[in-house]
Structures are given as C-alpha cells and as structure tokens.
N, C-alpha and C positions, 0 to 999 in steps of 0.2 A: 505493500499500498504506500503510496505517494506521502510524505506528509503534506498536511492541510491542516485551515483552520476552520470551524465551523463558520459559517455568514460571510467569512471573507473572498471579498471578489474577486480577486486575484493573488498569485502567489507573493507578490511584492507586500498586498496585503495583508497576507497570514505572516508574511514574517517580524512585519511590522507589531504588529498586536502580540506574537509569541516576545520578541522583544518587549516592549512594554509591559506583559503581563511579568516575563522572569523578572524585571525592575524594579516591578512593586513585589515583588514576593521577598524582593534583596532588604526594599525598603522596610517589611514587615519583620524582618528579622529572619527573613527564611531563605538562606543562600541555595541554588541547585546547581546542576550539573548540565551542561550543553546540548546532553542525549536528548533525541527526540523519540518520547515512547508516544507508540498507538493505542494499547490497553495494557493493563493489568489485567491476568487469568487470577484470581486471590482465591478459590477454592474450585479447587476441579471438581473435588466429588460433588459438588451439587453446581458445578459450572458458572458460578458468580464472576459475571466479568466487567470491567469496568471499561468502556472503548471513547476514546473521541468521537463527537458525532452520534452516542446513544443518548437516552436521558440517564443523567444519576437519578437512582430511585431514592434517596434522600432532598433532591432539590426537583424543583420544575422545571429547571433549562439544562439542554445537554453538556454535555462535559467538551470543553473546550479545551483544554489542553492539559498533558499529564506531564510534570516533574520531577525530577529526581532529586533528591535533597541531599547537598556536600555534607558526606564524613559520617553519616547515619544510615541505614537500613529504615528510610521512610521517603514514601511519594506523597506529592500533593497534587489532587485532583480539583480544578479549575473548570466553575462554571460561572454564566455570566453573574451571577448572583454572589458566589464564593472565589473569592479570589483575581478575578479579570475587573468587572467595575466597583465590587466594594468587599467586603465583608475578607476572613479568612478561607483557603483553604481547604478543600475535605483531608485531613493526613490520613494516610493507608500506611500499614504495614504489612508485609507481605507473609507469610507461615513458610516454612522449608518444601511445603508444594507448591508453592505462588509460583506465577510467571512472571518477565515482562517481555511483551511482545512490543520492537520499534519500529517504526516504518521504516519501510523498506532504502531509502537513500539518506546519504548523511545530504546537509545542508549546512550552507556555510556559517563561519561562526560558532561553532562546537568548541566545549572548554571551559 
C-alpha cells in the first residue's frame, strides 16, 4: 500500500499534514520516528486491527496516521479529533503477537 493520509487531495498535501501532525506530537512531548505505518495488528486471535483510513472504534473519525514513539514500545494513533486537530492521540502498546504493517514505500524525511 502506498503512503496516504485520508482527506489529503495530493501526495504533497499528505506529506504536509503528516509533517505538521508529527511536529504537533513533538510539541505535546511525544517524539516520534519517521516510520510510515499503515496498520497495527493488535490481537491476531480476535483480528483487531487499527488501519489508516478506517474508523477507530473509540472515535467517530477515521485513523489519519499512526506514529511510532521514540525510545519506547508505544504507537500513537491519530484521528481528526485525537492528535491531528486537537487532543492527544490514542496510545497503543502491542503485545508479543502484535504486528506493525508499514506502507510499502519509504518516503523522504525518514528519521
């Protein structure tokens, strides 16, 4: 799956939104890596998956972006009202059976 951000009208707009959200998380004291994550498979036994573009069960908006925290085993799931435009993202920690699914291509500015 190629990198995308829901509602972004172009690749350039997606990059700007991703960069702005990552900067906002840093301002909140939540530093992130440059990894581009498409989905988190949280519990394979019940097939719970959080995926960019699909609705977050705990929020009425779609998952906009998923970021990997720096230095700790934690991921930040952002929706319009949690992490992108306001509020704090959903923190998710994977268990031993969890899986991170990256977007297929690497985008510039990783790291």
